[in-house]
C-alpha positions in Angstrom: 6.2 15.3 -3.8 6.0 11.9 -2.2 8.8 9.8 -0.9 8.6 6.0 -0.5 10.9 3.9 1.6 10.8 0.1 1.5 12.1 -2.1 4.3 11.9 -5.7 5.4 13.9 -7.4 2.8 16.6 -10.0 3.5 17.8 -13.5 3.1 15.4 -16.4 3.7 15.3 -20.1 2.9 12.8 -21.6 0.5 9.4 -21.9 2.2 10.1 -19.0 4.5 8.3 -15.7 4.9 9.1 -12.0 4.9 7.0 -8.9 5.3 7.9 -5.9 3.3 6.8 -2.4 4.4 6.5 0.8 2.4 6.4 4.0 4.3 5.2 7.1 2.6 6.2 10.7 3.4 5.8 14.1 1.8 2.3 14.8 0.5 0.7 12.3 2.8 -2.6 14.3 2.6 -3.0 13.1 -0.9 -4.6 9.7 -1.6 -2.7 7.1 -3.5 -3.3 3.6 -4.5 -0.2 1.5 -4.2 1.7 -1.2 -6.0 4.6 -3.6 -5.5 6.9 -4.5 -8.4 10.1 -6.6 -8.5 13.1 -6.9 -10.7 15.2 -10.1 -10.7 18.8 -10.1 -12.0 18.9 -9.9 -15.8 15.1 -9.4 -16.0 12.7 -6.6 -16.5 10.8 -5.2 -13.6 7.5 -6.9 -13.2 4.2 -6.3 -11.4 3.6 -8.2 -8.2 0.6 -6.7 -6.4 -1.5 -3.6 -6.0 -4.1 -2.2 -3.6 -6.7 0.5 -3.8 -6.6 3.6 -1.5 -9.2 2.1 0.8 -7.6 -1.3 0.9 -10.8 -2.9 -0.3 -9.5 -4.1 -3.7 -6.4 -5.9 -4.4 -4.6 -7.5 -7.4 -1.9 -10.1 -7.7 0.3 -11.5 -10.4 -0.4 -15.2 -11.0 3.1 -16.1 -9.9 2.4 -14.9 -6.3 -1.3 -15.4 -6.0 -2.1 -17.4 -2.9 1.3 -16.8 -1.4 1.6 -13.1 -1.1 -0.8 -10.7 0.6 -0.9 -6.9 0.2 -2.5 -4.7 2.9 -2.5 -1.2 4.1 -3.3 0.7 7.2 -3.9 4.3 6.2 -4.0 5.5 9.8 -0.5 4.3 10.2 0.7 5.0 6.7 2.6 1.8 5.6 1.7 -0.6 2.9 2.7 -4.1 3.5 3.5 -7.1 1.4 3.4 -10.4 3.3 5.3 -13.0 1.4 4.9 -16.6 2.4 6.1 -19.9 0.9 8.9 -18.1 -0.8 10.7 -19.7 -3.7 14.1 -19.0 -5.2 12.4 -17.4 -8.2 11.0 -14.8 -5.9 14.6 -13.4 -5.5 14.6 -9.8 -6.7 14.7 -6.2 -5.7 11.2 -5.2 -4.6 9.9 -1.7 -5.2 6.8 0.0 -3.9 5.1 2.6 -6.1 2.3 5.2 -5.6 -0.5 5.8 -8.1 -2.7 8.9 -8.1 -6.0 7.0 -8.1 -8.4 5.9 -5.4 -9.4 2.7 -7.0 -7.3 -0.3 -8.0 -4.2 0.9 -9.9 -3.1 -0.7 -13.2 -0.2 -3.1 -13.6 1.5 -0.6 -16.0 4.6 0.7 -14.4 4.7 4.0 -16.4 1.4 5.1 -14.8 2.9 5.2 -11.3 4.0 8.6 -10.1 6.4 7.8 -7.3 8.8 4.9 -6.6 10.9 3.8 -3.7 14.6 2.8 -3.9 13.9 -0.9 -3.5 14.7 -3.6 -1.0 16.5 -6.8 -1.8 14.8 -10.2 -1.2 17.0 -13.3 -1.6 15.5 -16.8 -1.3 18.1 -19.6 -0.9 17.4 -23.1 -2.2 
């Protein structure tokens, strides 16, 4: 079993930045690729970004490409999502998820094995 806990969300003005963290506990000896998803009010949860186990391969949704950066430091466990140039449409609950694969995980939510509880990001205009 793997537990994921997100942190770093909050309220920020348009153009501001936030860094989300996802800490993993439990079966930390297993290798997981990781993804970030988000769900805005009244909308379905959508893919944001993903990173391979090694950190060498990343993927981004078109809506965040060039503004968000995913990274990980396996020695210290967390996976990060640096969010810059935030827009009101980035307002959502952000979730991290673990995928039992070493390479770049897919964008398909159902293929992820573990999920965090989410952290709220609110961008004011």
